[in-house]
C-alpha positions as CSV (number, residue, x, y, z in Angstrom):
1,M,-144.0,-26.0,86.8
2,E,-143.6,-29.8,87.0
3,G,-143.8,-30.0,83.1
4,S,-141.2,-27.2,82.8
5,R,-139.0,-29.0,85.2
6,K,-139.3,-32.3,83.3
7,L,-138.6,-30.8,80.2
8,F,-135.6,-28.8,81.6
9,E,-134.0,-32.1,83.1
10,E,-134.6,-33.8,79.7
11,S,-133.0,-31.2,77.7
12,V,-129.8,-30.4,79.6
13,G,-126.8,-31.7,77.7
14,A,-129.0,-32.7,74.7
15,V,-128.2,-31.4,71.1
16,P,-130.8,-29.0,70.1
17,V,-133.3,-30.5,67.8
18,A,-132.2,-29.1,64.1
19,G,-135.1,-27.4,62.1
20,D,-137.6,-27.8,65.0
21,A,-138.3,-24.2,65.9
22,A,-141.1,-25.1,68.1
23,A,-139.0,-27.4,70.2
24,I,-136.2,-24.5,70.4
25,I,-138.8,-22.1,71.8
26,D,-140.3,-24.5,74.3
27,E,-136.9,-25.5,75.5
28,L,-136.0,-21.6,75.9
29,R,-139.1,-21.2,77.8
30,A,-138.4,-23.9,80.1
31,L,-135.0,-22.9,80.9
32,E,-136.0,-19.4,81.7
33,D,-138.6,-20.7,84.1
34,R,-136.0,-22.8,85.7
35,K,-133.7,-19.9,86.1
36,S,-136.4,-18.0,88.0
37,A,-137.1,-21.1,90.2
38,I,-133.4,-21.4,91.0
39,S,-133.2,-17.6,91.7
40,A,-136.1,-18.1,94.3
41,R,-134.3,-21.1,95.8
42,Q,-131.0,-19.1,96.1
43,A,-133.2,-16.3,98.0
44,R,-134.5,-19.0,100.4
45,L,-131.0,-20.2,101.0
46,A,-129.5,-16.7,101.5
47,V,-132.1,-16.1,104.2
48,A,-131.2,-19.4,105.8
49,L,-127.5,-18.5,105.8
50,D,-128.3,-15.1,107.3
51,L,-130.2,-16.7,110.2
52,V,-127.4,-19.4,110.9
53,R,-124.7,-16.8,110.8
54,R,-126.7,-14.4,113.2
55,R,-127.2,-17.2,115.9
56,E,-123.3,-18.1,115.5
57,Q,-122.4,-14.5,115.9
58,A,-124.7,-13.8,118.9
59,A,-123.3,-16.9,120.6
60,L,-119.8,-15.4,120.2
61,G,-120.9,-12.1,121.8
62,V,-121.0,-10.0,118.8
63,P,-123.1,-6.7,119.3
64,A,-126.7,-6.9,118.1
65,D,-126.0,-4.0,115.7
66,Q,-123.2,-6.0,113.8
67,L,-124.9,-9.3,113.6
68,G,-125.0,-10.5,110.0
69,A,-121.7,-8.9,109.2
70,G,-120.0,-10.6,106.2
71,V,-123.0,-12.7,105.1
72,G,-123.5,-10.5,101.9
73,A,-119.8,-11.1,101.0
74,E,-120.1,-14.9,101.6
75,I,-123.2,-15.0,99.1
76,A,-121.3,-12.9,96.6
77,L,-118.3,-15.3,96.7
78,A,-120.6,-18.2,96.4
79,R,-122.4,-16.6,93.3
80,R,-119.3,-15.2,92.0
81,E,-120.5,-11.6,92.3
82,S,-119.0,-8.6,93.8
83,P,-119.5,-7.8,97.4
84,A,-121.8,-4.8,96.7
85,K,-123.9,-7.2,94.4
86,G,-124.0,-9.8,97.2
87,S,-125.3,-7.5,99.8
88,R,-128.1,-6.4,97.4
89,L,-129.0,-10.1,96.8
90,L,-129.3,-10.6,100.5
91,G,-131.6,-7.6,100.9
92,L,-133.6,-8.9,98.1
93,A,-133.8,-12.2,99.7
94,R,-135.0,-11.1,103.0
95,A,-137.8,-9.1,101.4
96,L,-139.2,-11.9,99.2
97,V,-139.0,-14.6,101.9
98,T,-140.1,-12.8,104.9
99,E,-142.4,-10.1,103.5
100,M,-143.6,-10.6,99.8
101,P,-144.8,-14.3,99.5
102,H,-146.9,-13.5,96.4
103,T,-143.8,-12.2,94.6
104,L,-141.6,-14.9,95.8
105,A,-144.3,-17.6,94.4
106,A,-144.3,-15.7,91.1
107,L,-140.5,-16.1,90.9
108,E,-140.8,-19.7,91.9
109,T,-143.2,-20.4,89.0
110,G,-141.4,-18.4,86.4
111,R,-144.2,-15.7,86.2
112,L,-141.3,-13.0,87.2
113,N,-137.6,-13.2,86.7
114,E,-135.3,-12.0,89.3
115,W,-134.8,-8.5,87.9
116,R,-138.5,-7.9,88.0
117,A,-139.0,-9.2,91.3
118,T,-136.3,-6.9,92.2
119,L,-138.1,-3.9,90.9
120,L,-141.1,-4.6,93.2
121,V,-138.8,-5.1,96.1
122,R,-137.2,-1.8,95.4
123,E,-140.2,0.4,94.8
124,T,-141.8,-0.9,98.2
125,A,-138.4,-0.6,100.3
126,C,-139.9,2.6,102.0
127,L,-142.8,0.7,103.5
128,D,-142.9,-1.1,106.8
129,A,-143.3,-5.0,106.8
130,A,-147.2,-4.8,107.0
131,D,-147.6,-2.3,104.4
132,R,-145.2,-4.0,102.0
133,A,-147.0,-7.2,102.6
134,A,-150.4,-5.6,101.7
135,V,-148.9,-4.2,98.5
136,D,-147.6,-7.5,97.6
137,G,-151.2,-9.1,98.2
138,E,-152.8,-6.4,96.1
139,L,-150.4,-6.8,93.2
140,A,-150.5,-10.6,93.4
141,A,-147.8,-11.4,90.9
142,D,-148.3,-15.1,91.2
143,T,-151.8,-14.7,89.7
144,G,-150.5,-13.3,86.5
145,T,-151.1,-9.7,87.0
146,F,-147.9,-8.8,85.2
147,D,-148.1,-11.4,82.6
148,G,-146.9,-9.4,79.5
149,A,-146.0,-6.3,81.4
150,G,-142.8,-4.7,80.9
151,D,-140.5,-3.1,83.4
152,R,-141.9,0.3,83.4
153,S,-145.4,-1.0,83.9
154,I,-144.3,-3.1,87.0
155,I,-142.6,-0.1,88.5
156,S,-145.6,2.3,87.9
157,A,-147.9,-0.4,89.6
158,A,-145.6,-0.8,92.4
159,K,-145.2,2.9,93.0
160,A,-149.0,3.6,92.8
161,A,-149.7,0.7,95.4
162,A,-147.0,1.9,97.8
163,Y,-148.4,5.6,97.7
164,R,-151.9,4.3,98.3
165,H,-150.8,2.3,101.2
166,D,-148.5,4.9,102.9
167,P,-148.4,8.2,101.2
168,R,-146.2,9.7,104.1
169,S,-143.4,7.3,103.7
170,V,-143.2,7.7,99.9
171,T,-143.1,11.5,100.4
172,Q,-140.4,11.1,102.8
173,R,-138.6,8.9,100.8
174,A,-138.6,11.3,98.0
175,A,-137.1,14.1,100.2
176,R,-134.5,11.9,101.9
177,A,-133.4,10.9,98.3
178,E,-131.7,14.4,98.1
179,T,-129.3,13.5,100.7
180,E,-128.0,10.5,98.3
181,R,-126.9,13.0,95.5
182,S,-123.5,11.6,94.3
183,V,-121.2,11.6,91.2
184,S,-119.5,8.3,90.1
185,L,-117.2,7.2,87.2
186,R,-117.0,3.8,85.4
187,P,-115.3,2.6,82.2
188,A,-116.9,2.6,78.9
189,P,-115.5,1.0,75.7
190,D,-112.9,2.4,73.4
191,T,-110.9,4.3,76.2
192,M,-114.3,6.4,77.1
193,C,-116.1,6.6,80.6
194,Y,-119.3,7.3,82.0
195,L,-119.4,10.4,84.5
196,T,-122.8,10.0,86.2
197,A,-124.4,12.4,88.7
198,L,-127.3,11.6,90.7
199,L,-129.2,14.7,91.2
200,P,-132.4,16.3,92.5
201,V,-134.7,16.4,89.4
202,A,-134.8,20.1,89.4
203,A,-131.1,20.4,89.6
204,G,-130.6,17.8,86.9
205,V,-133.2,19.3,84.5
206,A,-131.5,22.9,85.0
207,A,-127.9,21.6,84.4
208,Y,-129.2,19.6,81.2
209,A,-131.0,22.7,79.9
210,A,-128.0,25.1,80.4
211,L,-125.7,22.7,78.4
212,T,-128.5,22.4,75.7
213,R,-128.6,26.0,75.4
214,H,-125.0,26.4,75.1
215,A,-124.7,23.8,72.4
216,D,-127.3,25.4,70.4
217,A,-125.8,28.8,70.7
218,A,-122.5,27.3,69.4
219,R,-124.0,25.6,66.6
220,A,-125.9,28.6,65.8
221,T,-122.4,30.6,65.5
222,G,-121.0,27.8,63.1
223,D,-119.3,25.4,65.5
224,T,-118.9,22.3,63.4
225,R,-119.0,20.0,66.5
226,T,-122.1,17.9,67.2
227,R,-124.7,18.9,69.8
228,G,-123.6,16.1,72.0
229,Q,-119.9,17.0,71.6
230,L,-120.5,20.6,72.5
231,M,-122.5,19.6,75.7
232,A,-119.9,17.1,76.9
233,D,-117.0,19.7,76.3
234,A,-118.8,22.4,78.0
235,L,-119.6,20.1,81.0
236,V,-116.0,19.3,81.5
237,E,-114.7,22.8,81.1
238,R,-117.3,24.2,83.4
239,V,-116.5,21.6,86.1
240,T,-112.8,21.8,85.9
241,G,-112.5,25.4,85.0
242,T,-109.8,24.6,82.3
243,P,-110.3,24.1,78.5
244,G,-110.0,20.3,78.0
245,G,-110.4,19.6,81.5
246,I,-106.7,18.8,82.4
247,T,-106.3,20.1,85.9
248,G,-102.9,18.7,87.0
249,I,-104.3,15.3,88.4
250,E,-102.0,12.6,88.4
251,V,-102.7,9.6,85.9
252,Q,-100.9,6.5,86.4
253,L,-100.3,4.8,83.2
254,V,-98.5,1.3,83.2
255,M,-96.9,0.1,80.0
256,T,-93.9,-1.8,78.9
257,D,-90.8,0.0,77.7
258,R,-91.2,-1.6,74.4
259,A,-94.7,-0.3,73.9
260,L,-93.5,3.3,75.1
261,L,-90.2,3.4,73.0
262,A,-90.3,0.7,70.3
263,G,-93.8,1.1,69.1
264,D,-95.0,-2.5,70.5
265,S,-98.6,-3.3,70.3
266,E,-98.8,-4.9,74.0
267,P,-101.8,-2.9,75.5
268,A,-101.2,-0.5,78.7
269,R,-103.3,-0.1,81.9
270,L,-104.7,3.0,83.0
271,A,-105.3,3.3,86.8
272,G,-109.1,3.5,87.6
273,Y,-110.0,2.6,84.0
274,G,-108.6,-0.7,82.7
275,I,-107.0,-1.8,79.6
276,V,-106.1,0.8,76.8
277,P,-104.4,0.4,73.4
278,A,-100.8,1.2,73.0
279,G,-101.1,3.6,70.5
280,W,-103.6,5.6,72.4
281,A,-101.1,5.5,75.5
282,R,-98.2,6.6,73.5
283,K,-100.4,9.7,72.2
284,L,-101.3,10.4,75.8
285,V,-97.8,10.5,77.0
286,A,-96.8,12.6,74.0
287,G,-99.4,15.2,74.4
288,K,-101.0,17.1,71.7
289,G,-99.3,19.8,69.7
290,D,-96.8,22.3,70.8
291,N,-98.7,22.8,74.1
292,A,-98.6,19.3,75.8
293,E,-101.4,18.8,78.3
294,F,-99.2,16.7,80.5
295,T,-95.9,16.9,82.2
296,T,-94.7,13.2,82.2
297,W,-92.3,11.3,84.5
298,V,-91.2,7.9,83.8
299,R,-90.8,5.4,86.7
300,R,-89.4,2.1,86.1
301,L,-91.0,-1.0,87.3
302,Y,-88.9,-4.3,87.8
303,T,-90.6,-7.5,87.0
304,A,-89.5,-10.9,87.3
305,P,-88.7,-12.6,84.0
306,G,-91.4,-15.0,82.6
307,T,-94.0,-14.2,85.3
308,G,-94.2,-10.6,85.2
309,E,-94.5,-10.4,89.1
310,L,-93.7,-6.8,90.2
311,T,-90.6,-6.9,92.3
312,G,-89.5,-3.3,92.7
313,M,-90.1,0.1,91.3
314,D,-88.1,3.5,91.6
315,S,-88.7,5.5,94.6
316,R,-88.4,9.4,93.8
317,A,-88.3,11.7,96.8
318,R,-90.8,9.4,98.6
319,L,-91.0,8.3,102.2
320,F,-91.1,4.5,102.5
321,P,-94.9,4.3,103.3
322,T,-95.7,6.4,100.4
323,G,-93.6,4.3,98.0
324,L,-94.9,1.1,99.6
325,R,-98.4,2.1,99.0
326,R,-97.8,3.3,95.4
327,F,-96.0,-0.1,94.7
328,I,-99.1,-2.0,96.1
329,E,-101.7,0.1,94.2
330,T,-99.8,-0.4,90.8
331,R,-99.5,-4.1,91.5
332,D,-103.2,-4.7,92.5
333,D,-105.0,-2.0,90.2
334,T,-108.6,-2.7,92.0
335,C,-109.7,-4.3,95.2
336,R,-108.1,-7.8,95.5
337,T,-111.5,-9.6,96.8
338,P,-112.4,-12.2,94.3
339,Y,-115.2,-10.8,91.8
340,C,-114.9,-7.2,93.2
341,D,-113.2,-4.6,90.9
342,A,-113.9,-1.4,93.1
343,P,-111.3,1.3,93.6
344,I,-108.7,0.7,96.0
345,R,-109.7,2.7,99.3
346,H,-107.5,0.8,101.9
347,L,-104.1,-0.9,102.0
348,D,-104.6,-4.0,104.2
349,H,-102.3,-6.5,105.8
350,V,-103.2,-9.8,104.4
351,V,-102.3,-11.3,107.9
352,P,-103.4,-8.7,110.3
353,W,-100.6,-6.7,112.1
354,Y,-102.1,-7.7,115.5
355,R,-101.5,-11.4,114.6
356,G,-97.9,-10.7,113.7
357,G,-98.2,-9.6,110.1
358,E,-95.7,-7.6,108.7
359,T,-95.8,-4.3,106.7
360,T,-94.4,-5.6,103.7
361,S,-95.4,-6.0,99.9
362,A,-95.9,-9.6,100.1
363,N,-98.3,-9.1,103.2
364,G,-100.1,-6.1,101.7
365,A,-103.0,-6.0,99.5
366,G,-105.3,-3.4,98.0
367,L,-109.1,-3.5,99.1
368,C,-112.1,-1.2,98.8
369,E,-113.6,-0.1,102.1
370,A,-116.5,-2.6,102.3
371,C,-114.1,-5.7,101.5
372,N,-111.7,-4.4,104.3
373,H,-114.3,-4.4,107.0
374,T,-115.7,-7.8,105.8
375,K,-112.3,-9.4,106.2
376,E,-112.4,-8.2,109.7
377,A,-115.8,-10.1,110.7
378,P,-115.8,-12.9,112.9
379,C,-114.2,-16.4,111.6
380,W,-112.9,-14.7,108.4
381,T,-109.3,-15.4,107.8
382,A,-106.7,-14.7,105.1
383,R,-103.1,-16.0,104.6
384,S,-100.4,-15.7,102.0
385,A,-100.4,-18.3,99.2
386,D,-97.4,-19.3,97.1
387,R,-98.1,-20.1,93.5
388,A,-96.1,-22.5,91.3
389,R,-95.5,-22.5,87.5
390,T,-97.9,-24.4,85.5
391,D,-94.9,-26.7,84.3
392,G,-94.2,-27.5,87.9
393,R,-90.8,-25.6,88.3
394,P,-90.7,-23.0,91.3
395,S,-91.1,-19.5,90.3
396,E,-92.0,-16.1,91.7
397,G,-95.7,-16.1,90.5
398,R,-97.8,-13.0,90.8
399,H,-98.6,-11.9,94.4
400,A,-101.5,-14.2,95.6
401,F,-103.4,-15.0,99.1
402,E,-106.2,-17.0,100.3
403,L,-109.5,-15.8,101.8
404,T,-111.4,-18.3,103.8
405,T,-115.0,-17.6,104.9
406,P,-116.7,-18.8,108.0
407,T,-117.9,-21.9,106.4
408,G,-114.4,-22.9,105.5
409,H,-114.8,-22.2,101.7
410,T,-111.5,-20.8,100.4
411,Y,-111.0,-18.3,97.4
412,S,-107.9,-17.3,95.9
413,S,-106.9,-13.8,94.9
414,I,-104.3,-13.3,92.3
415,A,-102.8,-9.9,91.3
416,P,-103.9,-9.0,87.8
417,P,-101.0,-9.3,85.1
418,L,-99.1,-6.2,84.3
419,P,-98.8,-5.0,80.6
420,G,-96.4,-7.3,78.8
421,T,-96.7,-10.4,80.9
422,A,-97.7,-12.8,78.2
423,A,-95.1,-11.5,76.0
424,R,-92.4,-12.2,78.6
425,A,-93.8,-15.6,79.2
426,R,-93.6,-16.4,75.5
427,T,-90.0,-15.1,75.5
428,A,-89.1,-17.0,78.5
429,A,-90.1,-20.3,77.1
430,A,-88.3,-19.7,73.7
431,E,-85.2,-19.0,75.7
432,V,-85.1,-22.2,77.7
433,P,-81.9,-23.4,75.9
434,M,-80.2,-20.2,76.6
435,R,-80.8,-20.8,80.4
436,S,-79.3,-24.1,80.2
437,G,-76.0,-22.5,79.1
438,R,-76.5,-23.3,75.3
439,G,-75.8,-20.3,72.9
440,E,-75.2,-17.3,75.2
441,S,-72.4,-16.5,77.6
442,P,-73.4,-16.0,81.5
443,G,-72.8,-12.3,81.0
444,R,-75.3,-12.1,78.2
445,R,-77.8,-14.1,80.0
446,K,-77.4,-11.7,83.0
447,E,-77.9,-8.8,80.6
448,L,-81.0,-10.1,78.9
449,K,-82.5,-11.0,82.3
450,R,-82.1,-7.5,83.7
451,Y,-83.5,-6.2,80.4
452,R,-86.7,-8.1,80.6
453,G,-87.2,-7.2,84.2
454,A,-87.5,-3.4,83.6
455,D,-90.7,-1.8,82.3
456,A,-91.2,1.9,81.7
457,V,-94.1,3.6,83.5
458,P,-95.0,6.8,82.3
459,R,-96.7,8.9,85.1
460,A,-98.5,11.9,83.5
461,G,-99.9,14.7,85.8
């Protein structure tokens, strides 16, 4: 380990040795060992932070079942990870430091990387501390047990050892897993997405077999779609009960008026998915063929010239709270906690209402449920933050606020740019002479400013 550390320290910042393949491989290995050692150190630090924070919260009178609130989020922010990942990292650290010394030692010496240590922790999660420590000693990863082993081999060994030490807990874990069945959606490249179902194995196998039989029967009758396409189409139609799967659910598509009406190439943004090509967005709005799949409404968004800050939007037949909610959700897109991109579940006051915070767009932010609860943990604070233009001139920058953790570390949250923001910034820079009074009349300048501040938002439902 000492040799690896020395090689690491000597190699950082150095230019790779040209033509020396052996030296390149040695450095790659040294860096990998160092990464594992750093992961082990981060685990020890995470547990130390957890202990410090629990003592502080206990002194403040926090109930025992709430001690440790917000620690996972602090770790996530420090490591530039999502809050959900931060909680998992904290759980991994607790298991390694307090219950699995052999696995921790293997991580420190580079025999295991962080992911494979995670696999051992995950497969022993159902055991009590004593049995987990016994499995850790039996597998003894620090002695080279898993040298050359792949992920599946490590998982199999951990499962077998866990079952030998406590078959009842392993069996109960399998039965309990059925209660965790769920369905999730996440983006995929090229305007696609992954619809994933976590199911009991019997139900999953049965569903897959039914889709397979349907696809085979369709191809036998001459359907030209591929087997995978037939299975995917059948899944959507059977779940929604509608050919094509369009069921009247509202789809929020944000795009500039130029992209919608003038063929501009500025990408659009689809709520719950992310950035999509302008051509694809126009096709979605137009529908397909004579029987359009969508009824489309256009709701105008008003943005500040140059910065793209959302300043207002049409409010058709909506009560104020509903309109304000839609405004903030459109502006923020996903959870505003740094590094978290979970869907918005709560509309939160940046400065809490009970501390005098107003129910306004400037004091509102979209958060996921977990981040909203974390923000209310002891010693966490948030405040509005004004942003200035990079050229030093005052401007209406995108909505921003600052989140401060109990350690005093501050993280900035800035609303994502709306489609067209970069183009508006370029246009604004090019029109500086116009703003100074050269080349355009005051009436023309006002007209151009009003035009640049209105974007079209198709809403398909």
